[in-house]
N, C-alpha and C positions, 0 to 999 in steps of 0.2 A: 422971514424968508419965503419966497414964492414956492408953490407946489412943484413947479418944474425943476427946482433945484434939490429939494429934499427927497423927492421920490427916487431919482437915480441914486442918491446917497444911501438911502435905506436899502435899495436893491443891491448895491455893492456889499453892504454889510451882511445881508442875507446870503449872498453867494459865498462870501468868506466863511460864514458859519457852516455852510454845506460842505465846502472843500476841506474844512478842518475836522469834519466829523470822524473820518477814519483814522485821524492822528491823535484823537483826544486821549485814548488810553496810553499811547506811547509817551505823550508829553507828561502825563501824570506819573509814569514810571521814572522818567528821566529827571524830574524836578527833585532836587536835594537841598535841604537847608544848609546854610553856611555853618552855623554853630547851634548846639543844643545845650541848654542849661538845665540841669536836673535839680529839682527842689526836694524838700524833705518829704517824708512819708505822709501820705494822705493828701498831698497838694498836687495841683496840676502842673505839668511840665510846660515850659515856655520855649518857644522857638524864635530865635532872633535871626533875621535875614539882614545881611550886611548891605543889601541894596535898598532896603526900606527901613526907615527910622521909626519902627514901631514893633511891638511885640504882638504875637498871635498866640492865643491859648489853643492848645491841641489836646486831644484826648489821649490818655495813656494806653488805651487798649483799642485794637482794631477788630472790627467784626469779621469773622472768618466766613467766606462765602460757602454756601451749601454745595457739597460735592456733587458733580454730575458725572455719573459712571454708566457707560454702556456695557451691559453684561450679556454675553451670548454663550451658547453651549451646543455640543454635538454628541451623539451617541451612535454606537453600532451594536445591535443586539441580535441574538440568535433565538428563534422561536419555532414552535411547531406549526403554527397557523398565522402567517403574515397578514392575511386579510382581516382576521379577527383583531389582532393587535393594532393594526392601522386604524380600524374603526374606533377602538377604545381610546387611542391617543387623540383622535378628533374630538370625541366627547369630552375628554379631560380639558382640552384647550378651550372649548366653548363654555364649559361649566366654570372655568376659572375667570372668565371675562375676556379671554383672548380670541384669536381668530386663526384660520388656516391660511398660510401664504401659498403653498402649493402641495399637491399630493400626487404620487405616481405609483401605480401598481403595474408590474410587468412580470415576465417569465425569463428565467435563465436556464441554460442547458448545462448539466453536470458532465463530468468526465465519463460517467457511465451512459450518457445519452439520454438522461431523464430531464424532463422539463419541470422545473419547480418554481413556485411564485416567489417574488421578492417585492419590496416596497420601499419608497422613500417619502418622507413627509417633513415639511417645515412649518412650524407654528410659531405664533407670537403670544406670549403669556406674560402676566404681570411679573416684573422683575423680582418682587419679594416672594413670589411663589415658584420661581424657576427650580430651585433645588428640591422643593417638595414634590413638584410634578415629576422630576427625574426619579425620585424615590418611588413614586406611584408606578412609574413604568417598570422599574426594577422589580416591584412586587408582582408584576404580571408574569415574570420569567420563572422557569423551573428552578434554576440555580443562578442567582445573580452574579456570583463570583466567576462562574464559567461562561455564562451566556452573554455577559457584557464584554465584548471583545475590544471596545474602544470607547473612552469617555473623556470629554474635554470641556472645561469651562474657562472662558477668557473674559477679561474686563478691560475697558479703555476709559481712562479718566480724561474727560473733555471739559473740565471746569474752566480752564484758562480760555479756551475758544468760546465757550458759552458766555462767560463774563464779558469778553471783548465784543461779542455780537450785541449784547444788551447795551453796552456803553455806546457803541456806534449808533444803535437804534435811537437812543435817547437824544443824542446830538442831532441826528437827522430830523427827528420829530420837532425839536426846538426850531431848527431852520425852516421846517415846513410851516410852523405857526407864524414866524416872522414874514415869510414870503406871502402867506395868506393875508396878513394885515396890510402889506404893501399893495397887494393886488386889489384889496377892497378900497384902498384910498386912491388908487390910480384912476385917472379919467381919460388919459390920452391912449389912443389905440396902440402906438408903438410901445408905450410903457406896459400896457396890459399884456401884450404879446410876449415881451421880454420876461416879465415875471411868470407868465403862464408856462413858458418853455422851461424855465429853471424849476418851477414847482413840479412840473411833470417828471423831470429827471430825478428830483428828490423823492417823489412818490414811488418811482420805480425802484430806487435803492432801498426804500423802506420795506416794500413788498418782498424784495429778495432777502433782506435780513430777517423779516418775520418768518419767511419760509424756512430759512436755515435754523432759526430758533425753534420752530415747531418740530422740525426733524429731530433735533437733539432731545426735545421734550418727549416725543413719542418713542425714540430709540432707548432713552433712559427709563421710561415707564414700562415699556413692553420689551422683554428679552426674546431673542430669536432662538428657537430650539430645533435643531435638525437631527432627525432620527433615520438611520439606515437599518432596514429590517431584512434579515437573512433567514431563509428557511433551513431548519436543522437537517432536513433531508438532502439539501444540496451540498453539505460539507461532511456528512457522516459516511464513513467507509463501511463496506460489508464485513461483518465479523461472524465467524462460525466457531463456537466453542473456544473463544480466545484466539483462534487462528484467523488471520486477515489475508485471505487469498488475493485481495486487490493489491496489498502491499507486496506480496510475493511475486505476483504477475508483473508489477511495476519494476521490481528489482531484476526479474528475468529479462524483461524487455530492455532495460538499461544495460545489462551485461551483454546482451546480443548486439546492441548498438555499439557498445565499446569494442567488442570483438571485430565487428565489421569495419569499424573505424580504424582499428589497428591493422587489419589486413589491407584495407585501402591505402593507408599510409605506407605500409611496407611495399605494396606494388608500385606506388609512385616513386619511392626511393630506389627500388630495383631498376625501374625503367629509365628514370631521369638521372640517377647518380651512379649506382653500382655497375650497370651494364656498360655505359660509356667508359667508365673508369677501367673496367676489366678489359674492354677492347683495346684501350690505349696501352695497357700493360701487356696483354697476351699477344697482340700482333707482333711487336718487336721481338718478343721471346720466341715466338714461332718461327720468325724469319731467321733468327740466330741459330735455332735448332736445325733448320733446313740447310743453312750454310755449313754447319759443323758436319752434318751427315754427308753433304756433297764432298767436303774435304776428305772425310774418311774413305769414301768410295774411291776417290781419285788416288789416294795413297795405296789403297788395297790393290787397285788395278796395276799400279806401277810395281809393287812387290811381286805380283803374280808374273808379270812379264820378265822381271829380273830372274826369277827362279827357273824359268823355262830355258834350257841350253840349246843351242843349235846342233843338229845332227852332224857327226863326223863323216866326211866323204870316204868312199871305199878306196883303200890303197891299191895301186896297179899290180897286176899279177906279173910275177917274174917269169 
C-alpha cells in the first residue's frame, strides 16, 4: 500500500484514540460479563462472554486504589498576645515543612472604645502532622478548654476523581505517541500540518490533566490550617470584686431603651388611634347633650309662662 493511503488511515486511528480518552473509564465501568462460572477453592475463576467463543482467566481479587483525601482544618483561639502567637504559628508551619499562605495582623475596637490587636493566618502543613500542629497551638494557650472557641477538621475523598484523571491521562499519552509516529513518517506538508494540529490539541489536554493531578497531589499532601486569633482583652468585661458594672450598665441602658420605646409606642397609639376614636364617640354624645339641654330649657320656659296669670281689670265703681 502506498504511503499516501496508510498515513491518513493511521491519522484517523490516532484521532479516534484521542476522542475516546475521556470515555475510557466509563466504558470500563459499563462492561459486564454475560456469565461467571465459579470454580473450586484455590482455582482461578473463568469468565465466559456469550459474544466471544473463548474463556478468559480473571483474577479473583482486585487491587484497591490508594485513597486520596484532602484534609483541612480551622481554629479560633483567644490569647493574651496575638502577635506572639502569630509568629509562633509561622515558625511551626515552616519547621514542619509547610509554608504560609497568608497572614494578616490588624486592630479591632471593643465596646469600651479600646483598640486591641487581632490576627488571621492560613498555613499549609503536611497532612500527617495537621492534628499534631493543632495540639501544639493549643499548648500555647492558658486554658485550651476555654480559649479554643471554635475548632473544625474536614476531609474530602477525591479518590474517584483522581483515578479518572490518571486513566484519561494514560489514554491521551497513548494517543500522543501514535500521533508522533504518524508525524515522523509523514512527508507531505498537508499530512504534517493535520497531524501537528491534532498533536497540539492532545498535548494541551495532557497538560490540563497533569495540572489537575498535581493539584490533588499537593492538596492531599499539604493540609490547609486557618487560625483566627482574638485578644483576650477584646472580649473580657470589667469585673470589680465579682461585680460587673459593665453588665449592670448594659441592663440599665436596655431598660431605658425599653421604657422610651414603650412611651413612644403609647404616644403613637394615642395620636393615631385613641384620639380619633374618642373624637368620633364624644362629638355625637356632646351634640346629643346639647340637644337635651336645649329641650329642657324650652320646656322650662313654657312652664314659667303658664304659671304667670294675667292681672284682673278693676271693676267699675258704682
